[in-house]
N, C-alpha and C positions, 0 to 999 in steps of 0.2 A: 283250586289250590295248585294243582300241577301246572296249569297254564301260567299262573302267577310266578312260579319258580322258573319256568321256561323263559318268561319275559325278563326276569331279573338276570338270568344267565346271559341272555342275549345283550342286555344293557351293559353288563360287566365286560362282555366280549368286545362290544363296540367301543367302550371306554378304553379298554386295553389297546385296541388297534389304533385309536386316536393318539394315545400317549406314545406308542411306538413310532408313529409317523412324525409326530412333533419332535421327538427325540432325534429321529433321523435328520430332520431339517436342520436342527441345531448342529449336530455333529458333522454332517457332510460339509456344511459351510465352514465350520471351524477347522476340520482336519483334511478336507478333500475326500474324494471318493475312495481311492486306494487304501488310505490309512484309517478308514472308518470300518469297524467290524460289527457283527451282530452282537457280540458280547458287550461292546461299548454302548450300543443302542439299547440293549436290554437293561443295562445298569442305569443308564440315563432315564429310561422310562419306568424304572422300578418294577420291572416284570421279569419273569424267569426266562432263561435262554430258550428253553423249549417252547415257551408261550409265543415267542417271536416267530419261531418256525411254524407253529400251529396256525397262526394267522397269516403268515407270509412264507409259504413253502419254498418260494424262489429266493429266499434270503435277502441279502442287502440289495441285490439287483432289483428285486420286485419292489422293495420299499422305496428305493431311489426313483424308480420309474413312476411310481404313484405320485411322488412329490413333483418330479419334473413334468409329468403329464398335465398338471394344473397350469403350468407355464405355457406348455405347447398349445393348450386350448386357447389361451389368450392370443398367441400368434396366429392360430388358424382362424380365429374369429375375424381377423382382418381380411382374409381371402374369401370368407364365406358371406360377406356382406353383399347384398344385391348390387349388381354392376350394370347400369344401363347408360350407354353413351351413344350420342348421335353425331359426334364430331371429334376431330383431333383435339380440339381445345378442351372438350369435356374430359377426354381420356387423360390429358396432361394433368388437369386439376386432380382427378381421382387417383391417378397413379402416383403423383407426387405425395398426396396425402397419405396413401397407403404405405408407401415406403417410409415416410416420416414416422408413422405409427409403429411400423416394424422395428425401426432403429431405436425409437424411444423405449420400446419394450426391452431391447438389448441393454439400454442404460438402466432401466428400472430393475432388471433381473441380472445385472452384471455378475454379481458374486455367484449366484446359482448357475449361470451359464459357464463360468470358469470351471466349476466342478463337473458340469455336464460335458464339457469339452474333454476333460480328463477321463471321464467315464466312457465316452465313446471310443477313446484310444485303448482302453484296457478290457472292456467288456464287449464281446461280440453280440450279446443279447441287447445291450443298450444301443450299440451301433445299428443293429437291425431295426430297432424301434425308431431310431432317427431316420433311417432310410425309408421306412414306411411312412413317416410323417412327411418327408420330402416329396415322395410320390403322390401322396394325397393332396398336398399343397399345390404342386405343379398341375395336377389334373384339374383342380378347381380354377386356377388361373387360366388354363387352356379353354375352359368353357367361355370365359369372357372374351378371349381372343377369337374364338369361333363365332361369337355373336357379332363382333366387329367385322369379321370377314363376310358373314352372311349379309350384312348391311352395305357391303361394298366400300367400306371405309379404309381398307388396307391397300398397300402398294400392289400386293399380289393376292389372288384368290386361292393360290395353291400352297400357302405356307403350311407347315405342320404345326398346329397349335401347341402341342406338347413341347416341341423343340424350342419354339419362341418363348413359351412360359418358362422353360428351363433356363434360358439365357437370363431372364429377369430374376428368377429365384436364386440361381447360383451366384450371380453378381451381388445381390442383396445379402445372401448368406455370408459371402466373403467379408463384407463390411460389418455384419452382425458380430462375427467372431473377432474381427479387429477391435471393435468397440469393447466387447466382453473381456478381451485379453489385454486391453490397454496398448494396442499396437497401432493406434492412429491418433493424431491430434486434430483431425478434421472434424468440423461441426457436422452433426447429423443432417442439418438442413442443407448444407452444401453438398453432401453426398446424395441426399434425396433428389435435389434439383438436377444434378448431373445424370444420375441414373434414369430419372423420369424422362429427361430430354432425349437421352440416347435411345431409350426403349420406344418412346412414342414416335419420334422422328424416323426411326428405323422401320416401324410397323405401319404407321398411318400415312395416308396421302397428304 
Protein backbone atom coordinates (compact mmCIF):
# COMPACT_ATOMS: atom_id res chain seq x y z
CA UNK A 1 0.00 0.00 0.00
CA UNK A 2 2.78 2.39 0.96
CA UNK A 3 4.68 1.58 -2.23
CA UNK A 4 1.53 2.19 -4.27
CA UNK A 5 1.11 5.62 -2.70
CA UNK A 6 4.76 6.41 -3.37
CA UNK A 7 4.35 5.40 -7.01
CA UNK A 8 1.27 7.60 -7.35
CA UNK A 9 3.09 10.59 -5.84
CA UNK A 10 5.96 10.00 -8.21
CA UNK A 11 3.60 9.85 -11.19
CA UNK A 12 1.88 13.07 -10.10
CA UNK A 13 5.26 14.71 -9.70
CA UNK A 14 6.38 13.65 -13.19
CA UNK A 15 3.08 14.81 -14.64
CA UNK A 16 3.47 18.17 -12.93
CA UNK A 17 7.02 18.57 -14.22
CA UNK A 18 5.92 17.76 -17.77
CA UNK A 19 3.12 20.32 -17.59
CA UNK A 20 5.54 22.98 -16.37
CA UNK A 21 8.00 22.26 -19.18
CA UNK A 22 5.24 22.30 -21.81
CA UNK A 23 3.90 25.56 -20.40
CA UNK A 24 7.40 26.98 -20.53
CA UNK A 25 7.79 25.99 -24.19
CA UNK A 26 4.60 27.82 -25.08
CA UNK A 27 5.28 30.96 -23.06
CA UNK A 28 8.93 31.40 -23.97
CA UNK A 29 8.03 31.28 -27.66
CA UNK A 30 5.11 33.66 -27.18
CA UNK A 31 6.77 36.21 -24.89
CA UNK A 32 10.49 35.73 -25.18
CA UNK A 33 12.87 34.83 -22.38
CA UNK A 34 13.01 38.07 -20.41
CA UNK A 35 9.24 38.63 -20.29
CA UNK A 36 8.35 35.09 -19.22
CA UNK A 37 8.10 34.53 -15.45
CA UNK A 38 7.68 31.56 -13.15
CA UNK A 39 4.26 32.92 -12.17
CA UNK A 40 3.16 32.85 -15.81
CA UNK A 41 4.50 29.34 -16.29
CA UNK A 42 2.81 28.08 -13.11
CA UNK A 43 -0.51 29.59 -14.15
CA UNK A 44 -0.28 28.11 -17.65
CA UNK A 45 0.63 24.70 -16.20
CA UNK A 46 -2.15 24.97 -13.58
CA UNK A 47 0.32 24.27 -10.79
CA UNK A 48 1.26 26.22 -7.70
CA UNK A 49 4.07 28.77 -7.76
CA UNK A 50 5.91 26.81 -5.09
CA UNK A 51 5.46 23.57 -7.03
CA UNK A 52 7.42 24.98 -9.94
CA UNK A 53 10.35 25.82 -7.66
CA UNK A 54 10.10 22.43 -5.96
CA UNK A 55 10.65 20.72 -9.29
CA UNK A 56 12.99 23.36 -10.73
CA UNK A 57 14.96 25.11 -7.97
CA UNK A 58 16.85 27.07 -10.62
CA UNK A 59 13.65 28.78 -11.67
CA UNK A 60 12.98 29.79 -15.23
CA UNK A 61 16.65 29.44 -16.19
CA UNK A 62 16.52 25.76 -15.33
CA UNK A 63 13.21 25.24 -17.13
CA UNK A 64 14.44 27.08 -20.20
CA UNK A 65 17.69 25.15 -20.40
CA UNK A 66 15.88 21.82 -20.16
CA UNK A 67 13.80 22.93 -23.14
CA UNK A 68 16.72 24.26 -25.20
CA UNK A 69 18.92 21.27 -24.32
CA UNK A 70 16.61 19.06 -26.40
CA UNK A 71 17.49 21.22 -29.39
CA UNK A 72 21.21 21.34 -28.60
CA UNK A 73 21.27 17.55 -28.57
CA UNK A 74 20.01 17.58 -32.15
CA UNK A 75 22.85 19.91 -33.11
CA UNK A 76 25.46 17.83 -31.29
CA UNK A 77 24.27 14.67 -32.98
CA UNK A 78 25.65 16.07 -36.24
CA UNK A 79 29.16 16.29 -34.78
CA UNK A 80 28.95 12.93 -33.02
CA UNK A 81 28.34 10.88 -36.17
CA UNK A 82 31.30 8.64 -37.05
CA UNK A 83 33.61 10.48 -39.45
CA UNK A 84 35.95 8.39 -41.58
CA UNK A 85 37.52 9.99 -44.61
CA UNK A 86 40.32 8.83 -46.88
CA UNK A 87 40.48 11.76 -49.26
CA UNK A 88 39.81 15.45 -49.70
CA UNK A 89 36.78 14.59 -51.81
CA UNK A 90 35.29 12.43 -49.03
CA UNK A 91 35.77 15.26 -46.57
CA UNK A 92 34.08 17.79 -48.85
CA UNK A 93 30.99 15.61 -49.21
CA UNK A 94 30.72 14.95 -45.47
CA UNK A 95 31.53 18.50 -44.41
CA UNK A 96 29.02 20.00 -46.82
CA UNK A 97 26.36 17.58 -45.62
CA UNK A 98 27.05 18.30 -41.96
CA UNK A 99 26.91 22.06 -42.43
CA UNK A 100 23.65 21.70 -44.35
CA UNK A 101 22.14 19.67 -41.50
CA UNK A 102 23.39 22.25 -38.98
CA UNK A 103 21.77 25.13 -40.84
CA UNK A 104 18.57 23.19 -41.54
CA UNK A 105 18.21 22.76 -37.77
CA UNK A 106 18.52 26.54 -37.45
CA UNK A 107 15.58 26.85 -39.85
CA UNK A 108 13.59 24.15 -38.06
CA UNK A 109 14.11 25.71 -34.61
CA UNK A 110 14.22 29.34 -35.72
CA UNK A 111 11.72 30.66 -33.16
CA UNK A 112 13.29 28.79 -30.25
CA UNK A 113 16.77 29.96 -31.27
CA UNK A 114 15.58 33.58 -31.29
CA UNK A 115 14.57 33.17 -27.67
CA UNK A 116 17.82 31.34 -26.92
CA UNK A 117 19.81 34.21 -28.39
CA UNK A 118 17.96 36.62 -26.10
CA UNK A 119 18.52 34.35 -23.08
CA UNK A 120 22.27 34.14 -23.75
CA UNK A 121 22.40 37.92 -23.59
CA UNK A 122 20.58 38.30 -20.28
CA UNK A 123 21.44 35.16 -18.30
CA UNK A 124 25.03 34.33 -17.42
CA UNK A 125 23.93 30.78 -16.58
CA UNK A 126 22.42 30.21 -20.01
CA UNK A 127 25.48 31.84 -21.58
CA UNK A 128 27.76 29.47 -19.65
CA UNK A 129 25.70 26.50 -20.86
CA UNK A 130 26.10 27.69 -24.45
CA UNK A 131 29.86 28.10 -23.99
CA UNK A 132 30.05 24.56 -22.60
CA UNK A 133 28.17 23.29 -25.65
CA UNK A 134 30.54 25.13 -28.00
CA UNK A 135 33.58 23.66 -26.29
CA UNK A 136 32.12 20.16 -26.49
CA UNK A 137 31.22 20.58 -30.16
CA UNK A 138 34.66 21.92 -31.11
CA UNK A 139 36.44 19.11 -29.26
CA UNK A 140 34.37 16.59 -31.21
CA UNK A 141 35.21 18.20 -34.56
CA UNK A 142 38.89 18.33 -33.57
CA UNK A 143 38.93 14.52 -33.30
CA UNK A 144 37.97 14.32 -36.97
CA UNK A 145 40.70 16.78 -37.90
CA UNK A 146 43.29 14.81 -35.94
CA UNK A 147 42.27 11.66 -37.83
CA UNK A 148 42.85 13.43 -41.14
CA UNK A 149 46.23 14.68 -39.93
CA UNK A 150 47.23 11.20 -38.80
CA UNK A 151 46.43 9.90 -42.29
CA UNK A 152 48.62 12.55 -43.88
CA UNK A 153 45.72 14.17 -45.72
CA UNK A 154 46.26 17.74 -44.52
CA UNK A 155 48.54 20.48 -45.84
CA UNK A 156 50.49 20.47 -42.57
CA UNK A 157 50.98 17.91 -39.85
CA UNK A 158 51.30 20.50 -37.12
CA UNK A 159 47.88 22.17 -37.28
CA UNK A 160 46.22 22.62 -33.90
CA UNK A 161 43.02 20.57 -34.37
CA UNK A 162 40.98 22.61 -31.89
CA UNK A 163 41.93 25.90 -33.53
CA UNK A 164 40.94 24.58 -36.97
CA UNK A 165 37.72 23.12 -35.55
CA UNK A 166 36.95 26.48 -33.99
CA UNK A 167 37.29 28.23 -37.35
CA UNK A 168 34.65 25.90 -38.81
CA UNK A 169 32.32 26.04 -35.83
CA UNK A 170 32.36 29.79 -35.25
CA UNK A 171 31.80 30.52 -38.93
CA UNK A 172 28.88 28.08 -38.99
CA UNK A 173 27.55 29.54 -35.74
CA UNK A 174 27.57 33.03 -37.26
CA UNK A 175 25.27 31.90 -40.06
CA UNK A 176 23.14 29.83 -37.69
CA UNK A 177 22.31 33.02 -35.78
CA UNK A 178 21.82 34.99 -39.00
CA UNK A 179 19.23 32.44 -40.08
CA UNK A 180 17.56 32.34 -36.66
CA UNK A 181 17.36 36.13 -36.45
CA UNK A 182 16.29 36.67 -40.08
CA UNK A 183 19.49 38.56 -40.87
CA UNK A 184 20.34 36.82 -44.14
CA UNK A 185 18.49 36.03 -47.33
CA UNK A 186 21.13 33.55 -48.49
CA UNK A 187 20.02 29.98 -49.09
CA UNK A 188 21.44 27.52 -46.56
CA UNK A 189 22.82 25.37 -49.40
CA UNK A 190 24.81 28.31 -50.77
CA UNK A 191 26.23 28.99 -47.32
CA UNK A 192 27.05 25.31 -46.78
CA UNK A 193 28.86 24.99 -50.10
CA UNK A 194 30.98 28.09 -49.52
CA UNK A 195 31.91 27.15 -45.95
CA UNK A 196 32.71 23.54 -46.88
CA UNK A 197 34.91 24.57 -49.81
CA UNK A 198 36.77 27.14 -47.70
CA UNK A 199 37.31 24.71 -44.82
CA UNK A 200 38.29 21.63 -46.85
CA UNK A 201 40.55 23.45 -49.33
CA UNK A 202 42.28 25.21 -46.46
CA UNK A 203 42.86 22.01 -44.48
CA UNK A 204 43.37 19.23 -47.02
CA UNK A 205 46.03 18.66 -49.66
